[in-house]
N, C-alpha and C positions, 0 to 999 in steps of 0.2 A: 733761766728763761724769763722768770718774772722778777722784776726789780722795782721796788716801791720806795718812794722817798719817805723819810720818817717825819716829815712836816708838810703842811699845806699852807700856802700863802693866801691870805684874803686881801684882795686889792681894794683900796678905798681912795678917795680923793686926797687924803692926807698922807698916809704912809702904809706900806704893807705890814701885815701882822702875821707872824709865823705861828701856826698852831701845831704843837707837837702831838704826834699820834702815839698812843700806848702800844705795847706789843699785842695786846688783845685786839685793838682796833685795826692794826696792820694785818693781823691774821684774818680778821673778819673780811677785810677788803680783798685779801689774797684769795680767800675761798669763793667770794662772789665772782671774782675774775675767772677763776678756774671753772666754776659751774657754767658761766656764760660761754666759755671756750668750748666746752663739751656739748652744750645745747645746740650750738651752731658750728659744730666742728668741721673743719676742712683742712686741707694741707697748706693753706695760705698762712704765712707768718703774720700778715697784717690783715685784719678784717676791715675792709673799707665799705663805704656806702655802695660801691659797685657790686661787691659780693653779696650784700644784703638784698639787693634788688634781683639778684640772679640765683637765690637759694633754690635748690632743687633741680638746677640745670648745670650741664657741664660747661665750665668757664675756663677759658685759657688765660693764665695770668699775664700781666703786662710784661713782666720779666721774671727770670728765675729767682731773683733776690727776694721776691714776695713769698716763695715757697719755703715751707719748713724743711730743714735738713734732717737727716736721720738722727743725728745727735740731739737736735732740738726736740724731736718727737720723744726720744728717750727721756729727756729731762722733764718734759710735760707729764709723762706717765708717772715718773717718780714723785713730782710735786702733787699730782692728783691723788696717788695712793697714800702718801705721807700725811696729807691733810684730810683724809677720810672722805674725799669727794665721791669716789667710786671704787668699788672693789676690783682687784686685779682680774677676776673672771669676766668682768664686763668690758674690759678694754678691747679685746680682739674684735668683738661685734661692732663696737663704735667705729673702729678704724675701717673695717670692711664696709660699713654703711657709707662712710665718707669716700671710700675708694671708688665707688661706682660713679661718682660725680667728677672724677678727676680726669686729666688728659695725660698724654704721653710724658710731658715734662714732669708732672707730679710723680709718675712711676719712676722716672730716671733719677729725679733729684731727691725724692723722699722715700718711696716705698722700697726700692732696691737697696739703698744704703741701710735702711732700717732692718731689712732681712739679713743683711751682712752682719749687723751688730747682734742680731739674735743668734746667728751661727757662731759668733765669737763669744757668746755667753755674757753679753753686756746689757741685757734688757731684763728688768725685773718682771716676773710673771712668765717668762719664757726660758727660765733656766732648766738645767737637767734635773731629773728626778733624783733626790738625794740618795735613795736606796739603790736604784739601778744604774745611775749615772748615764741615763739615756734620755733623749728628748721626751717630753710629756705629750699626751694626746693633744692638749691645747696647742702646743708648739707645732707639732707635725701638721695638724689640720690647718692652722693659720698659714704657715709657710707654703703648704701645697696650694691653698686657695689663692693666695696672693700671686704666686707664680703662674697659676692657671689664668688668672685675670690679666696679668701682664702679657702673656703670650696671646691671649684672645683679643685684647683691646689695644695693645701697643705694638704688636707685630702683625697679627691678622693673617688671613689667607693670602696666598700668592695670587696677585691679579693676573688674569689671562693675557698672554701675548697674542698679537694678531696672527691669524693663520693665513690670511690673504695679504700679500705684499703689493697688491695693485695700487698704483697712485695716479693722480690726475696727470694728464699729458700737457705739453706746452710747445714752445718753439715756433719757428716761422714756416715750417713745412718743407725745408730743404732736406737733402739726403741725410746729413749728420743729425739734424733735429729729429727726423723720423726714426733713425736708429736708436736715439735716446728714448723716444716715445715707446718703441717696442719693448725696451727694457722696463720702462715705468709701468706698462700694462701687464707685464709678466707677473702672475700671482705667486710664483715660487722663487724667482731670482731676486736676491737682495743686493748684490754688488755687480755693477756694470763697468767694464773697462773698454776704453776706446782709444787706440793709438792714432794720434792726430798731430798735424803740424801746429806750430805756434798760432798761426792766424785762425785756423779752424777751432782750436781750443778756445781762443779768445771769443769767437762767435758763440760757442756753447756756454761759455761763462756769462755772456751778455744775455742769452736767452733763458738760462735756467738758474744760474747761481745767484743772480741779483734779486730773485723772488723773495719776498718777506715770509718768514715763518715756513720756509720750504721744508717738507718732511724728508729731507735727504741732505747729505753733505757731499761736497765736491773737493777733490784734491788732485794734484798732478804728481804722477810717479815718474821721477827722472832716472836717468841711467840707461835708457833705451833710445833708439832712434827709429821712429819719432817717439817722443815722450807719450805717456799714457794719461788720458783724462779719465779719472775714476769717480764714479758716483756710487754712494752707499745710501740705501734707504734706511731711514730712522723710524722710530716707533711713534713719534709725535707725542700727544698727551698720554697715550697708553704707555709709552716708553718712560715718561717721567714718573708715572704712577708706579710702574714696576721697579724703577730705579730707587724710588723712595722706600718701597718694601724691602728691597735688598739691603739698604742701609739700616732699616729698623731691625732686620734679622741679624745683621752683623753686630749691632749694639747688644742685642739679646744674647748672642753667643759670647760676647766679651763679658757680659755680666755673669753668665753662668760660670765662666772660668774664674772670675773673682769670688763668687760664692763658694765654689769648690775649695778654693784656697783658704777661705775664712773658717770653714768647719766641715763636718761630715754631712754634706748636703744630702747624700743618698739615704741617710738615716731618717730624714724628715719626709721623704716623698713616697715611701711605701710602694704600692702597685702602680703609682703614676710616675715612677722614676724615669723609665725609658721614654715615655711620651713627652715629659717635660724637658729632659736633657737633650732630646732630639728635635725639640720645638715642633713636634708633630701635632698641629692643631686639630686635624681631622680625628686623630686617635684620642686626643684629650676630650673632644666633644662627644665622641662615641662612648668612651668610658663613663663620662658624666651622665649621659643618657641611660646607659645600662644600670648605673647605680641608682638613678632616680626610679627606673622601672622596678628594680629589685626592692626598693623601699616601698613602692606602692603595693607590690605583690605581698610583701611581708605584712604590711598593715592590713590588707584585705584578708589574708589568711588568718591573722590573729583575731580579727573581728568575726569572721565567719565561723570560727571554731570555738567561740566563747559561749559557754553554757551558763545560763542564769542559775544561781544556786536555788535549791529548794527553799520555799518560804515557810517558816514556822507559823502555824495557825495562831492567831491572836484571839484568845477566848474572851478578852475584854473589849475587843474592837467591834465595829459594826458588822452585822451579818451581810454577806454578799447577796446580790439579787437572786442568783440561782438558789442559794440556800433558803432565802425567804420564801421563794415560790414552792420549794419542796416542803417546807414547814407548813405552808398554807394548805397544800394538797393533803398533807397528813392530818391537819386539823379538820379539814372538811370531811375527810373519810371518817375520822373518829367522831365527828359531830353527827354524821349520818347513822353510824352503828351504835354509838353510845349515848345518844342524846334522848333516849326514851325516858319519859317521866312516869314514875310509878304512882298511880292514883287508885282510889276505890270507886267502883261504879255506884251511882246513887240508886239505881234501880234494883240491882242484885246484891249489892254489898260485897261482891267479889273484887279481888285486886286485878286491876287491868293496867296495861302500859300503853301510853300514847306515843306512837312512832310518827315520823313525818308523813307516812302514807295511810296508816289505819290504826285502830285500837286492837290490842292483843291482850288476851287473858293471861295473867301471871300465875303459874302453878308453883307453889312453894314446896320443894322437896326436902327442905331441911327440918321441917317439923316445928319450926319456931313460930310463935303466934304473930 
């Protein structure tokens, strides 16, 4: 994927000078290129100025030759891991991040062939578990998410078909034109057949068939007398949209067949197997929503039942406010009951105690002087 010359030419007015690059210098340049690729990674094989201006938006490539092939993406991963640019565990998330900016061509040309190579066990980081010989969780999650994205963004929901087949009328007002108009106004009837002679059919052709972008087709059914002038209502723009969806679904069905041949696809899809293999977008989105809600409930349950552990008292730490207030009340109480000062009365010579409210005589019952 990456090819670097071993020399660089410096052009001057006199003569070119070739500067040989050492292995270390070439390796340094190679690593710089790889880092730059992953910093602005997309599935484009050539990063042009047009891509730089459109970073962060879905961009349709000028042609499929600009897109990476599945094989090229594999080689990019190998070079990245071998040169220590990024660990294998980070590769899937980088690819999925770039995946959201790509269009249908990138899915068809890069992503689906890449999944095919994963199933064939040709992609480093997505190989079977050595012990169980089964796909790893990384592989199953990645393959499932890529296929879900492919079905959601590259196939999509079936567009609705018109329920009312009423079309604008036309003609000159003659009996044949009025008969055609009755058919055009019918909301249920899609095919109208009118046995007419050659001249009358030519008149209807002139009145209806020559209209530009007419939402119907006209043909002549021969083999009867008279021949039948047949008009079939078409779907117009809605028909084109639906036809495009049918083609996209057919492409997806073909890819799923190829993936099944490449490896045990069912082993990678888990409980999403039926929805993905049947291209059931409604079910895919419903199961995604259910998983998301279960994740939220699990997270809420875990947080709501978390008990904070008992805290060991820190005797060396600061005393809490409540504790300080309790100590103050205790000190005030002790001060009131135990703050009496023992003194001798100057007038009587007896021992008295001065309390905050009054002087009390002290009677010594110990017999000590």
